Biopython code that builds the backbone (N, CA, C, O; Angstrom):
import numpy as np
from Bio.PDB.StructureBuilder import StructureBuilder

atoms = [
    (1, "MET", "N", (69.391, 293.369, -161.140)),
    (1, "MET", "CA", (70.025, 293.777, -162.380)),
    (1, "MET", "C", (70.240, 292.590, -163.309)),
    (1, "MET", "O", (70.129, 292.740, -164.526)),
    (2, "ASN", "N", (70.543, 291.429, -162.773)),
    (2, "ASN", "CA", (70.771, 290.264, -163.613)),
    (2, "ASN", "C", (69.507, 289.829, -164.348)),
    (2, "ASN", "O", (69.578, 289.342, -165.477)),
    (3, "GLU", "N", (68.350, 290.005, -163.709)),
    (3, "GLU", "CA", (67.098, 289.662, -164.365)),
    (3, "GLU", "C", (66.824, 290.592, -165.543)),
    (3, "GLU", "O", (66.262, 290.161, -166.550)),
    (4, "ASP", "N", (67.211, 291.851, -165.431)),
    (4, "ASP", "CA", (67.044, 292.794, -166.530)),
    (4, "ASP", "C", (67.907, 292.381, -167.717)),
    (4, "ASP", "O", (67.455, 292.417, -168.861)),
    (5, "ILE", "N", (69.128, 291.994, -167.446)),
    (5, "ILE", "CA", (70.029, 291.575, -168.520)),
    (5, "ILE", "C", (69.500, 290.308, -169.179)),
    (5, "ILE", "O", (69.539, 290.185, -170.404)),
    (6, "LEU", "N", (69.013, 289.379, -168.393)),
    (6, "LEU", "CA", (68.466, 288.133, -168.925)),
    (6, "LEU", "C", (67.232, 288.397, -169.785)),
    (6, "LEU", "O", (67.041, 287.743, -170.810)),
    (7, "SER", "N", (66.404, 289.339, -169.379)),
    (7, "SER", "CA", (65.223, 289.699, -170.167)),
    (7, "SER", "C", (65.623, 290.273, -171.518)),
    (7, "SER", "O", (65.010, 289.956, -172.537)),
    (8, "VAL", "N", (66.639, 291.107, -171.529)),
    (8, "VAL", "CA", (67.120, 291.695, -172.783)),
    (8, "VAL", "C", (67.684, 290.604, -173.691)),
    (8, "VAL", "O", (67.454, 290.625, -174.900)),
    (9, "VAL", "N", (68.410, 289.667, -173.127)),
    (9, "VAL", "CA", (68.969, 288.568, -173.917)),
    (9, "VAL", "C", (67.843, 287.738, -174.522)),
    (9, "VAL", "O", (67.906, 287.394, -175.702)),
    (10, "TYR", "N", (66.824, 287.412, -173.747)),
    (10, "TYR", "CA", (65.679, 286.660, -174.271)),
    (10, "TYR", "C", (64.981, 287.424, -175.395)),
    (10, "TYR", "O", (64.613, 286.834, -176.411)),
    (11, "LEU", "N", (64.800, 288.721, -175.217)),
    (11, "LEU", "CA", (64.162, 289.534, -176.238)),
    (11, "LEU", "C", (64.975, 289.526, -177.526)),
    (11, "LEU", "O", (64.410, 289.405, -178.613)),
    (12, "LEU", "N", (66.283, 289.653, -177.415)),
    (12, "LEU", "CA", (67.141, 289.645, -178.600)),
    (12, "LEU", "C", (67.124, 288.279, -179.294)),
    (12, "LEU", "O", (67.141, 288.212, -180.523)),
    (13, "LEU", "N", (67.092, 287.203, -178.526)),
    (13, "LEU", "CA", (67.040, 285.870, -179.130)),
    (13, "LEU", "C", (65.719, 285.632, -179.856)),
    (13, "LEU", "O", (65.703, 285.049, -180.941)),
    (14, "VAL", "N", (64.624, 286.075, -179.271)),
    (14, "VAL", "CA", (63.323, 285.947, -179.942)),
    (14, "VAL", "C", (63.313, 286.798, -181.208)),
    (14, "VAL", "O", (62.794, 286.373, -182.240)),
    (15, "LEU", "N", (63.880, 287.982, -181.132)),
    (15, "LEU", "CA", (63.967, 288.849, -182.310)),
    (15, "LEU", "C", (64.803, 288.194, -183.405)),
    (15, "LEU", "O", (64.456, 288.281, -184.583)),
    (16, "ALA", "N", (65.893, 287.544, -183.032)),
    (16, "ALA", "CA", (66.742, 286.860, -184.011)),
    (16, "ALA", "C", (65.999, 285.705, -184.680)),
    (16, "ALA", "O", (66.262, 285.399, -185.843)),
    (17, "LEU", "N", (65.085, 285.066, -183.971)),
    (17, "LEU", "CA", (64.306, 283.982, -184.564)),
    (17, "LEU", "C", (63.203, 284.497, -185.488)),
    (17, "LEU", "O", (62.912, 283.879, -186.512)),
    (18, "ILE", "N", (62.599, 285.607, -185.136)),
    (18, "ILE", "CA", (61.452, 286.118, -185.881)),
    (18, "ILE", "C", (61.855, 287.005, -187.055)),
    (18, "ILE", "O", (61.173, 287.016, -188.080)),
    (19, "LEU", "N", (62.935, 287.734, -186.923)),
    (19, "LEU", "CA", (63.315, 288.753, -187.910)),
    (19, "LEU", "C", (63.496, 288.214, -189.331)),
    (19, "LEU", "O", (62.992, 288.850, -190.257)),
    (20, "PRO", "N", (64.175, 287.094, -189.569)),
    (20, "PRO", "CA", (64.327, 286.640, -190.964)),
    (20, "PRO", "C", (62.991, 286.359, -191.664)),
    (20, "PRO", "O", (62.809, 286.729, -192.824)),
    (21, "GLY", "N", (62.074, 285.718, -190.974)),
    (21, "GLY", "CA", (60.761, 285.463, -191.556)),
    (21, "GLY", "C", (59.978, 286.742, -191.774)),
    (21, "GLY", "O", (59.242, 286.868, -192.753)),
    (22, "PHE", "N", (60.134, 287.682, -190.871)),
    (22, "PHE", "CA", (59.458, 288.976, -190.978)),
    (22, "PHE", "C", (59.944, 289.723, -192.210)),
    (22, "PHE", "O", (59.139, 290.288, -192.951)),
    (23, "ILE", "N", (61.250, 289.731, -192.434)),
    (23, "ILE", "CA", (61.815, 290.432, -193.591)),
    (23, "ILE", "C", (61.428, 289.716, -194.886)),
    (23, "ILE", "O", (61.114, 290.365, -195.883)),
    (24, "TYR", "N", (61.449, 288.384, -194.874)),
    (24, "TYR", "CA", (61.062, 287.622, -196.061)),
    (24, "TYR", "C", (59.607, 287.876, -196.432)),
    (24, "TYR", "O", (59.272, 287.996, -197.611)),
    (25, "LYS", "N", (58.754, 287.956, -195.434)),
    (25, "LYS", "CA", (57.329, 288.153, -195.667)),
    (25, "LYS", "C", (57.031, 289.561, -196.189)),
    (25, "LYS", "O", (56.056, 289.760, -196.914)),
    (26, "ASN", "N", (57.867, 290.536, -195.821)),
    (26, "ASN", "CA", (57.641, 291.939, -196.185)),
    (26, "ASN", "C", (58.709, 292.398, -197.170)),
    (26, "ASN", "O", (59.529, 293.260, -196.855)),
    (27, "ARG", "N", (58.692, 291.817, -198.357)),
    (27, "ARG", "CA", (59.711, 292.158, -199.357)),
    (27, "ARG", "C", (59.576, 293.583, -199.861)),
    (27, "ARG", "O", (60.579, 294.219, -200.184)),
    (28, "ASN", "N", (58.364, 294.093, -199.935)),
    (28, "ASN", "CA", (58.137, 295.464, -200.362)),
    (28, "ASN", "C", (58.656, 296.409, -199.285)),
    (28, "ASN", "O", (58.269, 296.287, -198.122)),
    (29, "LYS", "N", (59.521, 297.345, -199.650)),
    (29, "LYS", "CA", (60.163, 298.218, -198.659)),
    (29, "LYS", "C", (59.164, 299.099, -197.929)),
    (29, "LYS", "O", (59.337, 299.368, -196.740)),
    (30, "LYS", "N", (58.124, 299.553, -198.614)),
    (30, "LYS", "CA", (57.134, 300.407, -197.953)),
    (30, "LYS", "C", (56.378, 299.613, -196.884)),
    (30, "LYS", "O", (56.163, 300.112, -195.779)),
    (31, "THR", "N", (55.982, 298.398, -197.200)),
    (31, "THR", "CA", (55.294, 297.548, -196.233)),
    (31, "THR", "C", (56.203, 297.219, -195.066)),
    (31, "THR", "O", (55.773, 297.247, -193.913)),
    (32, "LEU", "N", (57.463, 296.904, -195.358)),
    (32, "LEU", "CA", (58.432, 296.600, -194.317)),
    (32, "LEU", "C", (58.613, 297.790, -193.383)),
    (32, "LEU", "O", (58.624, 297.623, -192.163)),
    (33, "PHE", "N", (58.756, 298.984, -193.940)),
    (33, "PHE", "CA", (58.936, 300.185, -193.132)),
    (33, "PHE", "C", (57.722, 300.444, -192.243)),
    (33, "PHE", "O", (57.869, 300.775, -191.067)),
    (34, "ASN", "N", (56.530, 300.293, -192.804)),
    (34, "ASN", "CA", (55.304, 300.504, -192.014)),
    (34, "ASN", "C", (55.204, 299.489, -190.878)),
    (34, "ASN", "O", (54.822, 299.841, -189.762)),
    (35, "ASN", "N", (55.547, 298.228, -191.158)),
    (35, "ASN", "CA", (55.484, 297.209, -190.115)),
    (35, "ASN", "C", (56.520, 297.453, -189.027)),
    (35, "ASN", "O", (56.236, 297.236, -187.849)),
    (36, "PHE", "N", (57.723, 297.903, -189.402)),
    (36, "PHE", "CA", (58.733, 298.241, -188.398)),
    (36, "PHE", "C", (58.262, 299.375, -187.497)),
    (36, "PHE", "O", (58.479, 299.338, -186.286)),
    (37, "ILE", "N", (57.624, 300.375, -188.078)),
    (37, "ILE", "CA", (57.108, 301.484, -187.269)),
    (37, "ILE", "C", (56.065, 300.978, -186.281)),
    (37, "ILE", "O", (56.077, 301.359, -185.111)),
    (38, "ILE", "N", (55.167, 300.126, -186.749)),
    (38, "ILE", "CA", (54.132, 299.579, -185.863)),
    (38, "ILE", "C", (54.765, 298.798, -184.718)),
    (38, "ILE", "O", (54.356, 298.950, -183.567)),
    (39, "TRP", "N", (55.767, 297.958, -185.021)),
    (39, "TRP", "CA", (56.408, 297.157, -183.978)),
    (39, "TRP", "C", (57.195, 298.027, -183.010)),
    (39, "TRP", "O", (57.202, 297.750, -181.810)),
    (40, "PHE", "N", (57.861, 299.075, -183.498)),
    (40, "PHE", "CA", (58.589, 299.971, -182.591)),
    (40, "PHE", "C", (57.627, 300.682, -181.649)),
    (40, "PHE", "O", (57.945, 300.876, -180.476)),
    (41, "VAL", "N", (56.467, 301.069, -182.140)),
    (41, "VAL", "CA", (55.466, 301.715, -181.286)),
    (41, "VAL", "C", (54.961, 300.725, -180.232)),
    (41, "VAL", "O", (54.843, 301.079, -179.059)),
    (42, "ILE", "N", (54.665, 299.495, -180.639)),
    (42, "ILE", "CA", (54.177, 298.487, -179.693)),
    (42, "ILE", "C", (55.214, 298.215, -178.609)),
    (42, "ILE", "O", (54.885, 298.182, -177.423)),
    (43, "ILE", "N", (56.456, 298.022, -179.013)),
    (43, "ILE", "CA", (57.519, 297.744, -178.045)),
    (43, "ILE", "C", (57.763, 298.957, -177.150)),
    (43, "ILE", "O", (57.972, 298.807, -175.946)),
    (44, "GLY", "N", (57.738, 300.146, -177.725)),
    (44, "GLY", "CA", (57.939, 301.360, -176.934)),
    (44, "GLY", "C", (56.853, 301.556, -175.886)),
    (44, "GLY", "O", (57.146, 301.880, -174.735)),
    (45, "VAL", "N", (55.609, 301.362, -176.280)),
    (45, "VAL", "CA", (54.500, 301.500, -175.330)),
    (45, "VAL", "C", (54.611, 300.454, -174.228)),
    (45, "VAL", "O", (54.368, 300.752, -173.059)),
    (46, "THR", "N", (54.976, 299.232, -174.598)),
    (46, "THR", "CA", (55.136, 298.166, -173.606)),
    (46, "THR", "C", (56.226, 298.508, -172.608)),
    (46, "THR", "O", (56.042, 298.329, -171.404)),
    (47, "ILE", "N", (57.352, 298.995, -173.089)),
    (47, "ILE", "CA", (58.459, 299.360, -172.191)),
    (47, "ILE", "C", (58.054, 300.494, -171.269)),
    (47, "ILE", "O", (58.350, 300.456, -170.075)),
    (48, "ILE", "N", (57.383, 301.498, -171.803)),
    (48, "ILE", "CA", (56.953, 302.626, -170.988)),
    (48, "ILE", "C", (55.954, 302.171, -169.916)),
    (48, "ILE", "O", (56.047, 302.594, -168.763)),
    (49, "LEU", "N", (55.009, 301.318, -170.291)),
    (49, "LEU", "CA", (54.033, 300.811, -169.311)),
    (49, "LEU", "C", (54.727, 300.021, -168.198)),
    (49, "LEU", "O", (54.404, 300.188, -167.021)),
    (50, "PHE", "N", (55.668, 299.172, -168.566)),
    (50, "PHE", "CA", (56.380, 298.390, -167.547)),
    (50, "PHE", "C", (57.201, 299.296, -166.628)),
    (50, "PHE", "O", (57.313, 299.032, -165.431)),
    (51, "LYS", "N", (57.771, 300.356, -167.184)),
    (51, "LYS", "CA", (58.565, 301.280, -166.348)),
    (51, "LYS", "C", (57.666, 301.971, -165.332)),
    (51, "LYS", "O", (58.047, 302.117, -164.170)),
    (52, "PHE", "N", (56.475, 302.400, -165.752)),
    (52, "PHE", "CA", (55.599, 303.126, -164.850)),
    (52, "PHE", "C", (54.855, 302.207, -163.882)),
    (52, "PHE", "O", (54.627, 302.580, -162.731)),
    (53, "LEU", "N", (54.482, 301.036, -164.327)),
    (53, "LEU", "CA", (53.673, 300.143, -163.495)),
    (53, "LEU", "C", (54.491, 299.327, -162.496)),
    (53, "LEU", "O", (54.011, 299.025, -161.403)),
    (54, "PHE", "N", (55.711, 298.974, -162.857)),
    (54, "PHE", "CA", (56.484, 298.060, -162.019)),
    (54, "PHE", "C", (57.701, 298.709, -161.396)),
    (54, "PHE", "O", (58.620, 297.999, -160.986)),
    (55, "ASN", "N", (57.745, 300.008, -161.307)),
    (55, "ASN", "CA", (58.842, 300.705, -160.605)),
    (55, "ASN", "C", (58.411, 301.187, -159.267)),
    (55, "ASN", "O", (59.203, 301.791, -158.544)),
]
sb = StructureBuilder()
sb.init_structure("model")
sb.init_model(0)
sb.init_chain("A")
sb.init_seg("    ")
for serial, (resi, resn, name, xyz) in enumerate(atoms, 1):
    if name == "N":
        sb.init_residue(resn, " ", resi, " ")
    sb.init_atom(name, np.array(xyz, "f"), 0.0, 1.0, " ", f" {name:<3s}", serial, name[0])
structure = sb.get_structure()
């Protein structure tokens, strides 16, 4: 369980480092929204694959 918590903390820290540049680069709201959807799909698929493959 501790490794799961540590993984989440690392993910949040990486997100905190990347997010400001991501928002600055995507000033147009439509582009920003489309990119967020793409990233949510990528992260969702990754989480689902890890749940099925490593459980």
